[in-house]
TIMIVO-572346 format. One record per residue: x, y, z of N, C-alpha, C in turn. Coordinates in nm, 2 decimals. Example, Ala and Ser with C-alpha at 12.3 -4.5 7.8 and 13.67 -1.06 7.14 Angstrom:
{{1.32, -0.57, 0.78}, {1.23, -0.45, 0.78}, {1.32, -0.33, 0.78}}
{{1.28, -0.22, 0.71}, {1.37, -0.11, 0.71}, {1.29, 0.00, 0.79}}
//
This chain:
{{-3.99, -2.84, 4.03}, {-4.03, -2.98, 4.02}, {-4.10, -2.99, 3.89}}
{{-4.05, -3.10, 3.80}, {-4.13, -3.10, 3.68}, {-4.27, -3.14, 3.69}}
{{-4.35, -3.11, 3.59}, {-4.50, -3.15, 3.57}, {-4.49, -3.25, 3.47}}
{{-4.58, -3.38, 3.49}, {-4.59, -3.47, 3.38}, {-4.74, -3.47, 3.33}}
{{-4.76, -3.49, 3.21}, {-4.91, -3.50, 3.20}, {-4.92, -3.63, 3.18}}
{{-4.98, -3.74, 3.24}, {-5.02, -3.88, 3.18}, {-5.17, -3.89, 3.11}}
{{-5.16, -3.91, 3.01}, {-5.28, -3.91, 2.91}, {-5.30, -4.10, 2.89}}
{{-5.44, -4.13, 2.95}, {-5.47, -4.26, 2.97}, {-5.59, -4.29, 2.96}}
{{-5.67, -4.37, 2.89}, {-5.81, -4.37, 2.91}, {-5.82, -4.48, 3.03}}
{{-5.76, -4.57, 3.07}, {-5.79, -4.65, 3.15}, {-5.74, -4.63, 3.29}}
{{-5.84, -4.62, 3.38}, {-5.82, -4.56, 3.51}, {-5.73, -4.62, 3.58}}
{{-5.72, -4.76, 3.59}, {-5.62, -4.84, 3.63}, {-5.48, -4.80, 3.60}}
{{-5.45, -4.80, 3.47}, {-5.31, -4.78, 3.39}, {-5.30, -4.62, 3.46}}
{{-5.39, -4.52, 3.43}, {-5.36, -4.40, 3.50}, {-5.31, -4.38, 3.61}}
{{-5.39, -4.45, 3.70}, {-5.35, -4.46, 3.85}, {-5.22, -4.51, 3.85}}
{{-5.19, -4.63, 3.80}, {-5.04, -4.68, 3.81}, {-4.93, -4.57, 3.77}}
{{-4.95, -4.54, 3.66}, {-4.85, -4.45, 3.60}, {-4.83, -4.32, 3.68}}
{{-4.92, -4.24, 3.72}, {-4.91, -4.12, 3.80}, {-4.86, -4.16, 3.95}}
{{-4.90, -4.29, 4.01}, {-4.84, -4.32, 4.14}, {-4.68, -4.33, 4.12}}
{{-4.65, -4.41, 4.01}, {-4.50, -4.42, 4.00}, {-4.44, -4.29, 3.95}}
{{-4.48, -4.20, 3.91}, {-4.42, -4.06, 3.87}, {-4.40, -3.99, 4.00}}
{{-4.52, -4.00, 4.08}, {-4.52, -3.92, 4.19}, {-4.42, -3.98, 4.29}}
{{-4.42, -4.11, 4.28}, {-4.34, -4.17, 4.39}, {-4.17, -4.14, 4.34}}
{{-4.15, -4.07, 4.24}, {-4.01, -4.03, 4.20}, {-4.00, -3.89, 4.19}}
{{-4.07, -3.81, 4.29}, {-4.08, -3.68, 4.30}, {-4.14, -3.59, 4.21}}
{{-4.22, -3.63, 4.10}, {-4.27, -3.55, 4.02}, {-4.39, -3.52, 4.03}}
{{-4.44, -3.39, 3.98}, {-4.57, -3.34, 3.99}, {-4.66, -3.42, 3.87}}
{{-4.80, -3.45, 3.88}, {-4.86, -3.53, 3.77}, {-4.99, -3.47, 3.75}}
{{-5.05, -3.44, 3.63}, {-5.16, -3.42, 3.60}, {-5.20, -3.52, 3.51}}
{{-5.35, -3.53, 3.48}, {-5.41, -3.65, 3.42}, {-5.49, -3.60, 3.32}}
{{-5.51, -3.68, 3.21}, {-5.61, -3.66, 3.10}, {-5.65, -3.79, 3.05}}
{{-5.77, -3.81, 3.02}, {-5.86, -3.94, 3.00}, {-5.85, -3.96, 2.85}}
{{-5.82, -3.87, 2.76}, {-5.82, -3.87, 2.62}, {-5.76, -3.78, 2.54}}
{{-5.74, -3.79, 2.41}, {-5.67, -3.67, 2.34}, {-5.72, -3.54, 2.35}}
{{-5.83, -3.53, 2.35}, {-5.90, -3.39, 2.34}, {-5.86, -3.33, 2.49}}
{{-5.89, -3.41, 2.59}, {-5.86, -3.34, 2.72}, {-5.73, -3.31, 2.74}}
{{-5.63, -3.38, 2.66}, {-5.49, -3.38, 2.69}, {-5.46, -3.25, 2.62}}
{{-5.52, -3.25, 2.49}, {-5.46, -3.08, 2.44}, {-5.51, -2.95, 2.55}}
{{-5.64, -2.99, 2.58}, {-5.68, -2.89, 2.70}, {-5.59, -2.86, 2.81}}
{{-5.56, -2.97, 2.86}, {-5.47, -2.98, 2.95}, {-5.33, -2.90, 2.93}}
{{-5.27, -2.92, 2.80}, {-5.15, -2.89, 2.78}, {-5.17, -2.71, 2.74}}
{{-5.27, -2.67, 2.71}, {-5.29, -2.54, 2.68}, {-5.31, -2.45, 2.83}}
{{-5.37, -2.53, 2.92}, {-5.40, -2.44, 3.03}, {-5.25, -2.45, 3.14}}
{{-5.19, -2.55, 3.13}, {-5.04, -2.55, 3.19}, {-4.96, -2.62, 3.10}}
{{-4.84, -2.55, 3.10}, {-4.73, -2.62, 3.00}, {-4.65, -2.76, 3.08}}
{{-4.70, -2.88, 3.05}, {-4.62, -2.99, 3.12}, {-4.47, -3.00, 3.07}}
{{-4.38, -3.05, 3.15}, {-4.25, -3.06, 3.12}, {-4.22, -3.20, 3.04}}
{{-4.34, -3.28, 3.03}, {-4.33, -3.39, 2.96}, {-4.46, -3.45, 2.93}}
{{-4.50, -3.51, 2.85}, {-4.62, -3.60, 2.83}, {-4.57, -3.75, 2.80}}
{{-4.69, -3.82, 2.89}, {-4.67, -3.96, 2.87}, {-4.81, -3.99, 2.81}}
{{-4.82, -4.07, 2.69}, {-4.91, -4.08, 2.59}, {-4.97, -4.20, 2.57}}
{{-5.09, -4.24, 2.60}, {-5.12, -4.38, 2.52}, {-5.18, -4.35, 2.40}}
{{-5.19, -4.48, 2.34}, {-5.23, -4.46, 2.18}, {-5.35, -4.48, 2.13}}
{{-5.41, -4.58, 2.19}, {-5.56, -4.62, 2.17}, {-5.65, -4.55, 2.27}}
{{-5.71, -4.46, 2.21}, {-5.82, -4.38, 2.33}, {-5.93, -4.32, 2.25}}
{{-6.06, -4.30, 2.32}, {-6.15, -4.23, 2.24}, {-6.15, -4.10, 2.22}}
{{-6.22, -4.04, 2.12}, {-6.22, -3.89, 2.07}, {-6.09, -3.86, 1.98}}
{{-5.97, -3.89, 2.03}, {-5.85, -3.87, 1.96}, {-5.74, -3.95, 2.01}}
{{-5.68, -4.00, 1.90}, {-5.56, -4.12, 1.96}, {-5.43, -4.05, 1.98}}
{{-5.34, -4.10, 2.03}, {-5.20, -4.07, 2.08}, {-5.12, -4.01, 1.95}}
{{-5.16, -4.08, 1.86}, {-5.06, -4.02, 1.74}, {-5.11, -3.89, 1.69}}
{{-5.24, -3.86, 1.71}, {-5.30, -3.75, 1.66}, {-5.25, -3.63, 1.75}}
{{-5.25, -3.68, 1.88}, {-5.21, -3.56, 1.97}, {-5.06, -3.53, 1.97}}
{{-4.99, -3.65, 1.95}, {-4.86, -3.61, 1.95}, {-4.80, -3.53, 1.82}}
{{-4.87, -3.55, 1.71}, {-4.86, -3.48, 1.58}, {-4.91, -3.32, 1.60}}
{{-5.00, -3.28, 1.68}, {-5.05, -3.16, 1.72}, {-4.95, -3.09, 1.79}}
{{-4.91, -3.18, 1.88}, {-4.80, -3.12, 1.99}, {-4.70, -3.08, 1.93}}
{{-4.64, -3.15, 1.84}, {-4.50, -3.14, 1.76}, {-4.52, -3.02, 1.66}}
{{-4.64, -3.00, 1.60}, {-4.66, -2.94, 1.51}, {-4.67, -2.76, 1.56}}
{{-4.69, -2.74, 1.68}, {-4.74, -2.64, 1.74}, {-4.59, -2.58, 1.80}}
{{-4.57, -2.44, 1.77}, {-4.43, -2.38, 1.84}, {-4.42, -2.40, 1.96}}
{{-4.53, -2.37, 2.02}, {-4.54, -2.36, 2.17}, {-4.51, -2.47, 2.26}}
{{-4.56, -2.61, 2.17}, {-4.53, -2.72, 2.24}, {-4.44, -2.83, 2.18}}
{{-4.37, -2.78, 2.04}, {-4.32, -2.88, 1.96}, {-4.17, -2.93, 2.06}}
{{-4.12, -2.84, 2.16}, {-4.02, -2.93, 2.25}, {-4.04, -3.00, 2.36}}
{{-4.17, -3.01, 2.41}, {-4.21, -3.10, 2.51}, {-4.18, -3.24, 2.48}}
{{-4.11, -3.32, 2.57}, {-4.07, -3.45, 2.53}, {-4.22, -3.55, 2.55}}
{{-4.23, -3.62, 2.44}, {-4.36, -3.71, 2.45}, {-4.30, -3.85, 2.45}}
{{-4.36, -3.94, 2.59}, {-4.30, -4.08, 2.58}, {-4.45, -4.15, 2.53}}
{{-4.45, -4.22, 2.43}, {-4.55, -4.30, 2.39}, {-4.56, -4.42, 2.47}}
{{-4.66, -4.44, 2.56}, {-4.70, -4.58, 2.63}, {-4.82, -4.66, 2.59}}
{{-4.77, -4.78, 2.50}, {-4.90, -4.84, 2.46}, {-4.87, -4.97, 2.46}}
{{-4.99, -5.05, 2.47}, {-5.00, -5.20, 2.43}, {-4.96, -5.26, 2.31}}
{{-4.98, -5.13, 2.21}, {-4.94, -5.16, 2.07}, {-4.78, -5.19, 2.07}}
{{-4.72, -5.30, 2.09}, {-4.58, -5.34, 2.10}, {-4.51, -5.36, 1.98}}
{{-4.58, -5.39, 1.86}, {-4.51, -5.44, 1.74}, {-4.39, -5.33, 1.71}}
{{-4.30, -5.38, 1.63}, {-4.19, -5.28, 1.58}, {-4.25, -5.17, 1.48}}
{{-4.37, -5.21, 1.41}, {-4.44, -5.08, 1.32}, {-4.49, -5.00, 1.42}}
{{-4.55, -5.03, 1.52}, {-4.62, -4.94, 1.59}, {-4.53, -4.85, 1.67}}
{{-4.41, -4.89, 1.72}, {-4.29, -4.81, 1.76}, {-4.25, -4.72, 1.66}}
{{-4.20, -4.78, 1.53}, {-4.18, -4.68, 1.43}, {-4.28, -4.60, 1.41}}
{{-4.38, -4.60, 1.39}, {-4.53, -4.49, 1.37}, {-4.51, -4.39, 1.47}}
{{-4.51, -4.45, 1.60}, {-4.48, -4.35, 1.70}, {-4.39, -4.25, 1.68}}
{{-4.26, -4.29, 1.65}, {-4.15, -4.23, 1.65}, {-4.16, -4.10, 1.53}}
{{-4.23, -4.18, 1.41}, {-4.26, -4.08, 1.30}, {-4.35, -3.98, 1.33}}
{{-4.41, -4.00, 1.43}, {-4.51, -3.90, 1.48}, {-4.46, -3.77, 1.56}}
{{-4.33, -3.81, 1.59}, {-4.26, -3.70, 1.68}, {-4.22, -3.76, 1.85}}
{{-4.28, -3.88, 1.86}, {-4.26, -3.91, 2.00}, {-4.10, -3.92, 2.02}}
{{-4.05, -3.90, 2.14}, {-3.94, -3.89, 2.18}, {-3.86, -4.02, 2.24}}
{{-3.99, -4.12, 2.28}, {-3.96, -4.23, 2.32}, {-4.07, -4.33, 2.32}}
{{-4.06, -4.46, 2.30}, {-4.19, -4.55, 2.30}, {-4.15, -4.66, 2.40}}
{{-4.28, -4.68, 2.48}, {-4.27, -4.79, 2.60}, {-4.37, -4.86, 2.57}}
{{-4.35, -4.98, 2.53}, {-4.47, -5.10, 2.52}, {-4.51, -5.15, 2.66}}
{{-4.66, -5.16, 2.66}, {-4.70, -5.20, 2.78}, {-4.72, -5.39, 2.78}}
{{-4.71, -5.45, 2.87}, {-4.65, -5.39, 3.01}, {-4.50, -5.36, 3.02}}
{{-4.49, -5.26, 3.09}, {-4.36, -5.21, 3.09}, {-4.30, -5.25, 3.26}}
{{-4.16, -5.23, 3.26}, {-4.11, -5.21, 3.39}, {-4.13, -5.08, 3.43}}
{{-4.14, -5.07, 3.58}, {-4.15, -4.92, 3.61}, {-4.02, -4.84, 3.61}}
{{-3.92, -4.94, 3.64}, {-3.79, -4.87, 3.62}, {-3.78, -4.82, 3.47}}
{{-3.83, -4.89, 3.39}, {-3.81, -4.85, 3.23}, {-3.87, -4.71, 3.23}}
{{-4.01, -4.69, 3.27}, {-4.08, -4.57, 3.26}, {-4.00, -4.46, 3.31}}
{{-3.98, -4.47, 3.44}, {-3.89, -4.38, 3.52}, {-3.76, -4.33, 3.48}}
{{-3.70, -4.43, 3.41}, {-3.56, -4.39, 3.37}, {-3.59, -4.31, 3.24}}
{{-3.67, -4.34, 3.17}, {-3.69, -4.28, 3.03}, {-3.75, -4.15, 3.04}}
{{-3.84, -4.11, 3.15}, {-3.90, -3.98, 3.19}, {-3.78, -3.91, 3.24}}
{{-3.68, -3.94, 3.32}, {-3.60, -3.87, 3.40}, {-3.49, -3.83, 3.28}}
{{-3.46, -3.92, 3.20}, {-3.34, -3.88, 3.09}, {-3.40, -3.80, 2.98}}
{{-3.53, -3.81, 2.97}, {-3.60, -3.68, 2.86}, {-3.60, -3.55, 2.93}}
{{-3.63, -3.56, 3.07}, {-3.63, -3.43, 3.15}, {-3.50, -3.35, 3.15}}
{{-3.40, -3.44, 3.17}, {-3.27, -3.40, 3.17}, {-3.21, -3.34, 3.03}}
{{-3.27, -3.42, 2.93}, {-3.23, -3.38, 2.78}, {-3.19, -3.24, 2.75}}
//
């Protein structure tokens, strides 16, 4: 079974995304910010990371850059999931190495479909 790390500073959003993924038969771990995310990734290697952008301590762009720069984690797919929905935000997220970008609010099927597609990748 695949393990997904959900990195989201909003408790409500974190819970909703976790529940969606668990409902699709995936294992889920969570982190509240970028620093905690990097700690979690070192502890257990998730199969995919769902990453918010605007967070305390370290933003999603920085987390993504660090993951993609590290040979141990560079192949872990990253789905950026953010309320920053402008075309530039999407472009910048992909430029940092994100494999997909989903703007909030999103349709549950969009998130699940994207995650499953990347896991198959």
